mmCIF file of the C-alpha atoms, coordinates in Angstrom:
data_MODEL
# 
_entry.id   MODEL 
# 
loop_
_atom_site.group_PDB 
_atom_site.id 
_atom_site.type_symbol 
_atom_site.label_atom_id 
_atom_site.label_alt_id 
_atom_site.label_comp_id 
_atom_site.label_asym_id 
_atom_site.label_entity_id 
_atom_site.label_seq_id 
_atom_site.pdbx_PDB_ins_code 
_atom_site.Cartn_x 
_atom_site.Cartn_y 
_atom_site.Cartn_z 
_atom_site.occupancy 
_atom_site.B_iso_or_equiv 
_atom_site.pdbx_formal_charge 
_atom_site.auth_seq_id 
_atom_site.auth_comp_id 
_atom_site.auth_asym_id 
_atom_site.auth_atom_id 
_atom_site.pdbx_PDB_model_num 
ATOM 1  C CA . UNK A 1 1  ? -1.404  0.751  -22.211 1.00 0.00 ? 1  UNK A CA 1 
ATOM 2  C CA . UNK A 1 2  ? -4.443  2.380  -20.633 1.00 0.00 ? 2  UNK A CA 1 
ATOM 3  C CA . UNK A 1 3  ? -5.063  0.142  -17.632 1.00 0.00 ? 3  UNK A CA 1 
ATOM 4  C CA . UNK A 1 4  ? -3.619  -2.652 -15.545 1.00 0.00 ? 4  UNK A CA 1 
ATOM 5  C CA . UNK A 1 5  ? -5.328  -5.814 -14.437 1.00 0.00 ? 5  UNK A CA 1 
ATOM 6  C CA . UNK A 1 6  ? -5.411  -6.414 -10.712 1.00 0.00 ? 6  UNK A CA 1 
ATOM 7  C CA . UNK A 1 7  ? -2.578  -8.942 -11.084 1.00 0.00 ? 7  UNK A CA 1 
ATOM 8  C CA . UNK A 1 8  ? -0.405  -6.457 -13.034 1.00 0.00 ? 8  UNK A CA 1 
ATOM 9  C CA . UNK A 1 9  ? -1.177  -3.767 -10.450 1.00 0.00 ? 9  UNK A CA 1 
ATOM 10 C CA . UNK A 1 10 ? -0.179  -6.038 -7.564  1.00 0.00 ? 10 UNK A CA 1 
ATOM 11 C CA . UNK A 1 11 ? 3.107   -6.949 -9.286  1.00 0.00 ? 11 UNK A CA 1 
ATOM 12 C CA . UNK A 1 12 ? 3.805   -3.242 -9.900  1.00 0.00 ? 12 UNK A CA 1 
ATOM 13 C CA . UNK A 1 13 ? 3.171   -2.321 -6.259  1.00 0.00 ? 13 UNK A CA 1 
ATOM 14 C CA . UNK A 1 14 ? 5.338   -5.227 -5.105  1.00 0.00 ? 14 UNK A CA 1 
ATOM 15 C CA . UNK A 1 15 ? 8.253   -4.055 -7.267  1.00 0.00 ? 15 UNK A CA 1 
ATOM 16 C CA . UNK A 1 16 ? 7.855   -0.437 -6.103  1.00 0.00 ? 16 UNK A CA 1 
ATOM 17 C CA . UNK A 1 17 ? 7.775   -1.428 -2.420  1.00 0.00 ? 17 UNK A CA 1 
ATOM 18 C CA . UNK A 1 18 ? 10.763  -3.754 -2.814  1.00 0.00 ? 18 UNK A CA 1 
ATOM 19 C CA . UNK A 1 19 ? 12.738  -0.947 -4.499  1.00 0.00 ? 19 UNK A CA 1 
ATOM 20 C CA . UNK A 1 20 ? 11.829  1.440  -1.666  1.00 0.00 ? 20 UNK A CA 1 
ATOM 21 C CA . UNK A 1 21 ? 12.831  -1.140 0.951   1.00 0.00 ? 21 UNK A CA 1 
ATOM 22 C CA . UNK A 1 22 ? 16.226  -1.648 -0.693  1.00 0.00 ? 22 UNK A CA 1 
ATOM 23 C CA . UNK A 1 23 ? 16.982  1.963  -1.660  1.00 0.00 ? 23 UNK A CA 1 
ATOM 24 C CA . UNK A 1 24 ? 15.019  4.112  0.788   1.00 0.00 ? 24 UNK A CA 1 
ATOM 25 C CA . UNK A 1 25 ? 13.118  6.015  -1.906  1.00 0.00 ? 25 UNK A CA 1 
ATOM 26 C CA . UNK A 1 26 ? 10.519  5.327  -4.571  1.00 0.00 ? 26 UNK A CA 1 
ATOM 27 C CA . UNK A 1 27 ? 11.771  4.622  -8.097  1.00 0.00 ? 27 UNK A CA 1 
ATOM 28 C CA . UNK A 1 28 ? 11.432  7.361  -10.752 1.00 0.00 ? 28 UNK A CA 1 
ATOM 29 C CA . UNK A 1 29 ? 9.418   4.923  -12.835 1.00 0.00 ? 29 UNK A CA 1 
ATOM 30 C CA . UNK A 1 30 ? 8.355   1.297  -12.952 1.00 0.00 ? 30 UNK A CA 1 
ATOM 31 C CA . UNK A 1 31 ? 8.012   -1.080 -15.882 1.00 0.00 ? 31 UNK A CA 1 
ATOM 32 C CA . UNK A 1 32 ? 4.949   -3.317 -16.215 1.00 0.00 ? 32 UNK A CA 1 
ATOM 33 C CA . UNK A 1 33 ? 4.892   -5.798 -19.094 1.00 0.00 ? 33 UNK A CA 1 
ATOM 34 C CA . UNK A 1 34 ? 7.256   -3.612 -21.108 1.00 0.00 ? 34 UNK A CA 1 
ATOM 35 C CA . UNK A 1 35 ? 5.482   -0.304 -20.409 1.00 0.00 ? 35 UNK A CA 1 
ATOM 36 C CA . UNK A 1 36 ? 7.113   2.453  -18.385 1.00 0.00 ? 36 UNK A CA 1 
ATOM 37 C CA . UNK A 1 37 ? 4.925   4.230  -15.812 1.00 0.00 ? 37 UNK A CA 1 
ATOM 38 C CA . UNK A 1 38 ? 6.269   7.417  -14.225 1.00 0.00 ? 38 UNK A CA 1 
ATOM 39 C CA . UNK A 1 39 ? 6.348   7.941  -10.450 1.00 0.00 ? 39 UNK A CA 1 
ATOM 40 C CA . UNK A 1 40 ? 3.601   10.596 -10.379 1.00 0.00 ? 40 UNK A CA 1 
ATOM 41 C CA . UNK A 1 41 ? 1.290   8.279  -12.319 1.00 0.00 ? 41 UNK A CA 1 
ATOM 42 C CA . UNK A 1 42 ? 1.864   5.113  -10.266 1.00 0.00 ? 42 UNK A CA 1 
ATOM 43 C CA . UNK A 1 43 ? 1.465   7.090  -7.027  1.00 0.00 ? 43 UNK A CA 1 
ATOM 44 C CA . UNK A 1 44 ? -1.868  8.398  -8.323  1.00 0.00 ? 44 UNK A CA 1 
ATOM 45 C CA . UNK A 1 45 ? -2.923  4.842  -9.191  1.00 0.00 ? 45 UNK A CA 1 
ATOM 46 C CA . UNK A 1 46 ? -2.047  3.586  -5.697  1.00 0.00 ? 46 UNK A CA 1 
ATOM 47 C CA . UNK A 1 47 ? -3.967  6.437  -4.060  1.00 0.00 ? 47 UNK A CA 1 
ATOM 48 C CA . UNK A 1 48 ? -7.059  5.774  -6.212  1.00 0.00 ? 48 UNK A CA 1 
ATOM 49 C CA . UNK A 1 49 ? -7.002  2.025  -5.497  1.00 0.00 ? 49 UNK A CA 1 
ATOM 50 C CA . UNK A 1 50 ? -6.637  2.645  -1.755  1.00 0.00 ? 50 UNK A CA 1 
ATOM 51 C CA . UNK A 1 51 ? -9.561  5.094  -1.830  1.00 0.00 ? 51 UNK A CA 1 
ATOM 52 C CA . UNK A 1 52 ? -11.675 2.609  -3.829  1.00 0.00 ? 52 UNK A CA 1 
ATOM 53 C CA . UNK A 1 53 ? -10.895 -0.161 -1.351  1.00 0.00 ? 53 UNK A CA 1 
ATOM 54 C CA . UNK A 1 54 ? -11.804 2.004  1.646   1.00 0.00 ? 54 UNK A CA 1 
ATOM 55 C CA . UNK A 1 55 ? -15.079 3.152  0.063   1.00 0.00 ? 55 UNK A CA 1 
ATOM 56 C CA . UNK A 1 56 ? -16.190 -0.094 -1.568  1.00 0.00 ? 56 UNK A CA 1 
ATOM 57 C CA . UNK A 1 57 ? -14.583 -2.702 0.694   1.00 0.00 ? 57 UNK A CA 1 
ATOM 58 C CA . UNK A 1 58 ? -13.114 -4.632 -2.247  1.00 0.00 ? 58 UNK A CA 1 
ATOM 59 C CA . UNK A 1 59 ? -10.375 -4.360 -4.859  1.00 0.00 ? 59 UNK A CA 1 
ATOM 60 C CA . UNK A 1 60 ? -11.168 -3.049 -8.349  1.00 0.00 ? 60 UNK A CA 1 
ATOM 61 C CA . UNK A 1 61 ? -11.060 -5.465 -11.291 1.00 0.00 ? 61 UNK A CA 1 
ATOM 62 C CA . UNK A 1 62 ? -8.661  -3.209 -13.188 1.00 0.00 ? 62 UNK A CA 1 
ATOM 63 C CA . UNK A 1 63 ? -6.860  0.099  -12.628 1.00 0.00 ? 63 UNK A CA 1 
ATOM 64 C CA . UNK A 1 64 ? -6.833  2.874  -15.228 1.00 0.00 ? 64 UNK A CA 1 
ATOM 65 C CA . UNK A 1 65 ? -3.602  4.740  -15.846 1.00 0.00 ? 65 UNK A CA 1 
ATOM 66 C CA . UNK A 1 66 ? -4.554  8.429  -15.830 1.00 0.00 ? 66 UNK A CA 1 
ATOM 67 C CA . UNK A 1 67 ? -1.894  11.029 -16.647 1.00 0.00 ? 67 UNK A CA 1 
ATOM 68 C CA . UNK A 1 68 ? -1.356  13.497 -13.787 1.00 0.00 ? 68 UNK A CA 1 
ATOM 69 C CA . UNK A 1 69 ? 0.191   16.065 -16.138 1.00 0.00 ? 69 UNK A CA 1 
ATOM 70 C CA . UNK A 1 70 ? 0.089   16.641 -19.882 1.00 0.00 ? 70 UNK A CA 1 
ATOM 71 C CA . UNK A 1 71 ? 2.364   14.629 -22.111 1.00 0.00 ? 71 UNK A CA 1 
ATOM 72 C CA . UNK A 1 72 ? 3.173   10.954 -22.525 1.00 0.00 ? 72 UNK A CA 1 
ATOM 73 C CA . UNK A 1 73 ? 2.762   9.114  -19.260 1.00 0.00 ? 73 UNK A CA 1 
ATOM 74 C CA . UNK A 1 74 ? 3.276   5.546  -20.368 1.00 0.00 ? 74 UNK A CA 1 
ATOM 75 C CA . UNK A 1 75 ? 5.726   4.492  -23.026 1.00 0.00 ? 75 UNK A CA 1 
ATOM 76 C CA . UNK A 1 76 ? 6.758   1.151  -24.418 1.00 0.00 ? 76 UNK A CA 1 
ATOM 77 C CA . UNK A 1 77 ? 10.317  0.258  -23.497 1.00 0.00 ? 77 UNK A CA 1 
ATOM 78 C CA . UNK A 1 78 ? 12.408  -2.450 -25.056 1.00 0.00 ? 78 UNK A CA 1 
ATOM 79 C CA . UNK A 1 79 ? 14.578  -4.338 -22.623 1.00 0.00 ? 79 UNK A CA 1 
# 
């Protein structure tokens, strides 16, 4: 998975915020449509979307998943 649609992104952020509300801290990772996204990568995505919104005044159509560090950043998980 290289990017999320706006709908997938919104679901991801909703799950992350709900987890933080219930547990007091961000989750180590989140799962979107069977793909695991690490904390450092979803935080980067949220920061980039917020910056885009502030600069452009609208939401992006999709959000790329860019690895913050080397190595696998998104992996398929079977639940």
